[in-house]
DSSP file (Angstrom, degrees, kcal/mol; ACC not computed):
  #  RESIDUE AA STRUCTURE BP1 BP2  ACC     N-H-->O    O-->H-N    N-H-->O    O-->H-N    TCO  KAPPA ALPHA  PHI   PSI    X-CA   Y-CA   Z-CA
    1    1 A M              0   0    0      0, 0.0     0, 0.0     0, 0.0     0, 0.0   0.000 360.0 360.0 360.0 136.1   82.4   76.5   78.8
    2    2 A T        -     0   0    0      1,-0.1     2,-0.1     0, 0.0     0, 0.0  -0.719 360.0-104.2 -94.7 146.8   85.6   76.6   76.7
    3    3 A P        -     0   0    0      0, 0.0     3,-0.1     0, 0.0     5,-0.1  -0.356  37.0-124.3 -63.7 143.4   86.2   79.3   74.2
    4    4 A T    >   -     0   0    0      1,-0.2     3,-2.0     3,-0.1     4,-0.2  -0.340  47.2 -61.6 -85.4 173.1   85.7   78.3   70.6
    5    5 A R  T 3  S+     0   0    0      1,-0.2    -1,-0.2     2,-0.1     0, 0.0  -0.277 122.5  13.1 -56.4 130.6   88.3   78.7   67.9
    6    6 A G  T 3  S+     0   0    0     -3,-0.1    -1,-0.2     3,-0.0    -2,-0.0   0.443 103.3  92.7  86.8   3.1   89.4   82.3   67.3
    7    7 A T    <   +     0   0    0     -3,-2.0    -2,-0.1     2,-0.1    -3,-0.1   0.295  47.1 131.5-109.1   7.2   87.8   83.7   70.5
    8    8 A A        -     0   0    0     -4,-0.2     2,-0.3    -5,-0.1    -3,-0.0  -0.360  54.4-131.0 -58.9 134.7   90.7   83.5   72.8
    9    9 A T        -     0   0    0     -2,-0.0     2,-0.4     0, 0.0    -1,-0.1  -0.621  18.6-154.7 -92.8 151.4   91.2   86.7   74.7
   10   10 A R        -     0   0    0     -2,-0.3     2,-0.1     3,-0.0     3,-0.1  -0.940  24.3-105.7-123.4 147.9   94.6   88.5   74.9
   11   11 A A        -     0   0    0     -2,-0.4     2,-0.2     1,-0.1     0, 0.0  -0.457  45.1-105.2 -67.0 140.5   95.9   90.8   77.4
   12   12 A A        -     0   0    0     -2,-0.1    -1,-0.1     1,-0.1     3,-0.1  -0.473  34.0-124.3 -72.6 139.0   96.1   94.4   76.1
   13   13 A A        -     0   0    0     -2,-0.2     5,-0.1     1,-0.1    -1,-0.1  -0.531  31.8 -96.9 -79.3 149.8   99.5   95.6   75.3
   14   14 A P    >   -     0   0    0      0, 0.0     3,-1.7     0, 0.0     4,-0.2  -0.242  33.3-112.8 -62.3 155.6  100.9   98.7   77.0
   15   15 A A  G >  S+     0   0    0      1,-0.3     3,-0.9     2,-0.2     8,-0.2   0.810 115.3  57.2 -61.3 -30.2  100.6  102.0   74.9
   16   16 A T  G 3  S+     0   0    0      1,-0.2    -1,-0.3     7,-0.1     9,-0.0   0.549 101.3  56.1 -81.6  -3.8  104.3  102.2   74.6
   17   17 A A  G <  S+     0   0    0     -3,-1.7    -1,-0.2     5,-0.1    -2,-0.2   0.280  77.3 118.6-107.4   8.7  104.7   98.8   73.0
   18   18 A S    < > -     0   0    0     -3,-0.9     5,-0.8    -4,-0.2     4,-0.4  -0.308  69.0-124.4 -76.4 162.6  102.4   99.2   70.1
   19   19 A R  T > 5S+     0   0    0      1,-0.2     3,-0.7     2,-0.2    -1,-0.1   0.842 102.7  64.5 -75.4 -33.4  103.8   98.9   66.5
   20   20 A Q  T 3 5S+     0   0    0      1,-0.2    -1,-0.2     2,-0.1    -3,-0.0   0.830 109.3  35.0 -67.1 -33.0  102.5  102.3   65.4
   21   21 A N  T > 5S-     0   0    0     -3,-0.2     3,-1.6    -6,-0.2    -1,-0.2   0.378  99.3-125.0-107.0   7.9  104.7  104.4   67.8
   22   22 A G  T < 5S-     0   0    0     -3,-0.7    -3,-0.1    -4,-0.4     3,-0.1   0.795  71.9 -53.9  57.1  34.3  107.9  102.4   67.9
   23   23 A G  T 3 <S+     0   0    0     -5,-0.8     2,-0.4     1,-0.3    -1,-0.3   0.563 105.2 128.6  83.9   6.7  107.9  102.0   71.7
   24   24 A V    <   -     0   0    0     -3,-1.6    -1,-0.3    -6,-0.1    -6,-0.1  -0.803  66.7-107.7 -97.9 141.9  107.7  105.8   72.3
   25   25 A A        -     0   0    0     -2,-0.4     2,-0.1     1,-0.1    -9,-0.1  -0.382  37.9-110.8 -66.7 141.5  105.2  107.1   74.7
   26   26 A R        -     0   0    0     -2,-0.1     2,-0.4     1,-0.1    -1,-0.1  -0.437  24.1-126.4 -74.1 143.1  102.3  108.9   73.0
   27   27 A M        -     0   0    0     -2,-0.1     2,-0.8    -3,-0.1    -1,-0.1  -0.729  23.7-129.4 -87.5 134.9  101.9  112.6   73.5
   28   28 A K        -     0   0    0     -2,-0.4     2,-1.1     1,-0.0     3,-0.1  -0.740  16.8-166.5 -87.9 112.6   98.5  113.6   74.8
   29   29 A L        +     0   0    0     -2,-0.8    -1,-0.0     1,-0.2    12,-0.0  -0.790  25.0 155.6 -97.4  93.9   96.8  116.3   72.8
   30   30 A T        +     0   0    0     -2,-1.1    -1,-0.2     2,-0.1     2,-0.1   0.523  35.9  99.8-105.6  -3.4   94.0  117.2   75.2
   31   31 A R  S    S-     0   0    0      6,-0.1     2,-0.2    -3,-0.1    -2,-0.0  -0.433  82.0-100.6 -77.5 154.6   93.3  120.8   74.2
   32   32 A R        -     0   0    0     -2,-0.1     2,-1.4     1,-0.1    -1,-0.1  -0.541  35.1-123.3 -70.6 141.1   90.5  121.8   72.0
   33   33 A F        +     0   0    0     -2,-0.2    -1,-0.1     4,-0.1    -2,-0.0  -0.493  67.1 115.9 -95.2  68.4   91.7  122.4   68.5
   34   34 A G  S  > S-     0   0    0     -2,-1.4     4,-2.3     0, 0.0     5,-0.2  -0.381  88.0 -72.2-106.1-166.8   90.7  126.0   67.8
   35   35 A P  H  > S+     0   0    0      0, 0.0     4,-1.9     0, 0.0     5,-0.1   0.922 134.1  40.9 -58.0 -48.3   93.0  128.9   67.2
   36   36 A V  H  > S+     0   0    0      1,-0.2     4,-2.4     2,-0.2     5,-0.2   0.896 115.1  50.7 -66.1 -42.7   94.2  129.1   70.8
   37   37 A G  H  > S+     0   0    0      2,-0.2     4,-1.9     1,-0.2    -1,-0.2   0.821 108.1  53.4 -63.0 -34.7   94.4  125.4   71.3
   38   38 A A  H  X S+     0   0    0     -4,-2.3     4,-2.9     2,-0.2    -2,-0.2   0.921 111.1  46.6 -69.6 -44.5   96.5  125.1   68.1
   39   39 A V  H  X S+     0   0    0     -4,-1.9     4,-2.3    -5,-0.2    -2,-0.2   0.923 112.9  48.6 -66.2 -40.9   99.0  127.7   69.3
   40   40 A L  H  X S+     0   0    0     -4,-2.4     4,-2.4     2,-0.2    -1,-0.2   0.886 112.4  48.8 -62.2 -38.3   99.2  126.1   72.8
   41   41 A T  H  X S+     0   0    0     -4,-1.9     4,-2.7     2,-0.2     5,-0.2   0.928 111.4  49.3 -67.8 -45.9   99.8  122.7   71.3
   42   42 A A  H  X S+     0   0    0     -4,-2.9     4,-2.7     1,-0.2    -2,-0.2   0.902 110.0  51.8 -59.1 -37.9  102.4  124.1   69.0
   43   43 A W  H  X S+     0   0    0     -4,-2.3     4,-2.5     2,-0.2    -2,-0.2   0.925 109.3  49.6 -58.5 -49.9  104.1  125.7   71.9
   44   44 A D  H  X S+     0   0    0     -4,-2.4     4,-0.7     1,-0.2    -2,-0.2   0.918 113.6  46.0 -56.7 -46.3  104.1  122.4   73.9
   45   45 A I  H >X S+     0   0    0     -4,-2.7     3,-1.1     1,-0.2     4,-0.6   0.949 112.0  52.8 -64.3 -45.5  105.6  120.6   70.9
   46   46 A W  H >< S+     0   0    0     -4,-2.7     3,-1.2     1,-0.3    -2,-0.2   0.903 106.3  50.5 -54.0 -48.1  108.2  123.4   70.4
   47   47 A R  H 3< S+     0   0    0     -4,-2.5    -1,-0.3     1,-0.3    -2,-0.2   0.624 107.0  55.9 -76.1 -11.0  109.5  123.4   73.9
   48   48 A R  H << S+     0   0    0     -3,-1.1    -1,-0.3    -4,-0.7    -2,-0.2   0.537  87.8  97.0 -89.9  -7.3  110.0  119.7   73.9
   49   49 A L  S << S-     0   0    0     -3,-1.2    -3,-0.0    -4,-0.6    -4,-0.0  -0.545  79.9-115.7 -78.8 141.1  112.3  119.8   70.8
   50   50 A P    >>  -     0   0    0      0, 0.0     4,-2.1     0, 0.0     3,-0.7  -0.443  34.4-102.3 -69.8 155.7  116.0  119.7   71.2
   51   51 A P  H 3> S+     0   0    0      0, 0.0     4,-2.0     0, 0.0     5,-0.2   0.813 120.3  55.2 -53.4 -36.6  117.9  122.8   70.1
   52   52 A G  H 3> S+     0   0    0      1,-0.2     4,-1.7     2,-0.2     5,-0.1   0.910 111.2  44.2 -61.2 -42.7  119.1  121.2   66.9
   53   53 A Q  H <> S+     0   0    0     -3,-0.7     4,-2.7     2,-0.2    -1,-0.2   0.838 109.4  56.2 -74.7 -32.2  115.5  120.3   65.8
   54   54 A R  H  X S+     0   0    0     -4,-2.1     4,-2.3     2,-0.2    -2,-0.2   0.895 107.7  49.4 -64.0 -37.6  114.2  123.7   66.8
   55   55 A K  H  X S+     0   0    0     -4,-2.0     4,-2.1    -5,-0.2    -2,-0.2   0.925 112.1  48.3 -66.4 -42.7  116.8  125.3   64.4
   56   56 A W  H  X S+     0   0    0     -4,-1.7     4,-2.3     2,-0.2    -2,-0.2   0.929 112.6  48.0 -61.4 -47.5  115.7  122.9   61.6
   57   57 A V  H  X S+     0   0    0     -4,-2.7     4,-2.5     1,-0.2    -1,-0.2   0.896 109.9  50.9 -65.4 -39.6  112.0  123.6   62.2
   58   58 A A  H  X S+     0   0    0     -4,-2.3     4,-2.1     1,-0.2    -1,-0.2   0.908 110.5  51.3 -69.0 -36.2  112.5  127.4   62.2
   59   59 A K  H  X S+     0   0    0     -4,-2.1     4,-1.8     2,-0.2    -2,-0.2   0.930 111.6  47.4 -59.6 -44.6  114.5  127.1   58.9
   60   60 A Q  H  X S+     0   0    0     -4,-2.3     4,-3.1     1,-0.2     5,-0.4   0.867 110.2  51.5 -67.8 -35.9  111.6  125.1   57.4
   61   61 A V  H  X S+     0   0    0     -4,-2.5     4,-2.3     2,-0.2    -1,-0.2   0.892 109.2  50.8 -68.6 -38.5  109.0  127.6   58.6
   62   62 A R  H  < S+     0   0    0     -4,-2.1    -2,-0.2    -5,-0.2    -1,-0.2   0.871 117.7  40.3 -60.8 -39.3  111.0  130.4   57.0
   63   63 A H  H  < S+     0   0    0     -4,-1.8     4,-0.2    -5,-0.2    -2,-0.2   0.894 130.8  22.0 -80.0 -45.3  111.1  128.6   53.8
   64   64 A H  H  X S+     0   0    0     -4,-3.1     4,-2.1    -5,-0.2     3,-0.3   0.621 100.5  87.2-103.4 -17.6  107.6  127.0   53.5
   65   65 A G  H  X S+     0   0    0     -4,-2.3     4,-2.9    -5,-0.4     5,-0.3   0.910  85.6  51.5 -54.1 -52.3  105.6  129.3   55.8
   66   66 A P  H  > S+     0   0    0      0, 0.0     4,-2.2     0, 0.0    -1,-0.2   0.892 112.9  47.1 -51.9 -43.0  104.6  132.0   53.3
   67   67 A R  H  > S+     0   0    0     -3,-0.3     4,-2.3    -4,-0.2    -2,-0.2   0.914 113.4  47.9 -67.0 -39.5  103.3  129.3   50.9
   68   68 A V  H  X S+     0   0    0     -4,-2.1     4,-2.1     2,-0.2    -1,-0.2   0.871 110.9  50.8 -69.4 -36.3  101.3  127.5   53.6
   69   69 A A  H  X S+     0   0    0     -4,-2.9     4,-2.3    -5,-0.2    -1,-0.2   0.901 109.4  51.3 -63.4 -40.3   99.8  130.8   54.8
   70   70 A K  H  X S+     0   0    0     -4,-2.2     4,-2.5    -5,-0.3    -2,-0.2   0.930 110.5  48.2 -60.7 -45.3   98.8  131.7   51.3
   71   71 A Q  H  X S+     0   0    0     -4,-2.3     4,-2.6     1,-0.2    -1,-0.2   0.876 110.5  52.2 -65.7 -35.7   97.1  128.2   50.9
   72   72 A A  H  X S+     0   0    0     -4,-2.1     4,-1.9     2,-0.2    -1,-0.2   0.898 111.4  46.5 -64.6 -40.6   95.3  128.7   54.3
   73   73 A L  H  X S+     0   0    0     -4,-2.3     4,-2.5     2,-0.2    -2,-0.2   0.911 112.6  49.6 -66.0 -44.4   94.0  132.1   53.2
   74   74 A Q  H  X S+     0   0    0     -4,-2.5     4,-2.6     1,-0.2    -2,-0.2   0.930 110.4  50.9 -63.7 -43.5   92.8  130.7   49.8
   75   75 A A  H  X S+     0   0    0     -4,-2.6     4,-1.9     1,-0.2    -1,-0.2   0.888 110.1  49.7 -61.0 -39.0   91.1  127.8   51.5
   76   76 A Q  H  X S+     0   0    0     -4,-1.9     4,-2.0     2,-0.2    -1,-0.2   0.915 110.6  49.7 -67.0 -41.1   89.3  130.2   53.9
   77   77 A R  H  X S+     0   0    0     -4,-2.5     4,-1.6     1,-0.2    -2,-0.2   0.915 109.7  51.3 -62.0 -41.5   88.2  132.3   51.0
   78   78 A N  H  X S+     0   0    0     -4,-2.6     4,-0.9     1,-0.2    -1,-0.2   0.880 108.8  51.7 -66.4 -34.6   86.9  129.2   49.1
   79   79 A R  H >< S+     0   0    0     -4,-1.9     3,-0.5     1,-0.2    -1,-0.2   0.892 108.2  51.8 -67.9 -39.2   84.9  128.1   52.2
   80   80 A R  H 3< S+     0   0    0     -4,-2.0    -1,-0.2     1,-0.2    -2,-0.2   0.812 104.2  57.1 -69.1 -29.2   83.3  131.5   52.5
   81   81 A R  H 3<        0   0    0     -4,-1.6    -1,-0.2     1,-0.2    -2,-0.2   0.737 360.0 360.0 -70.0 -26.1   82.2  131.5   48.8
   82   82 A R    <<        0   0    0     -4,-0.9    -1,-0.2    -3,-0.5    -2,-0.2   0.482 360.0 360.0 -81.7 360.0   80.2  128.3   49.1
């Protein structure tokens, strides 16, 4: 039997060649995303950053961290009220 129009199969492209990630290998986030998993994932990402990017991230956290923490606490309060 010959395949009909539009049903031709293609070989799967490798994960590093997809359009979404621009040829960069995907980072596997295999931990559960609870409080401890979030911290461990953040640590994994942090230690992979070059020193210049670490400095930039630290500056952004100092600038935006208090506002984000306030929003997280407000969201938690709102969840408890419902």
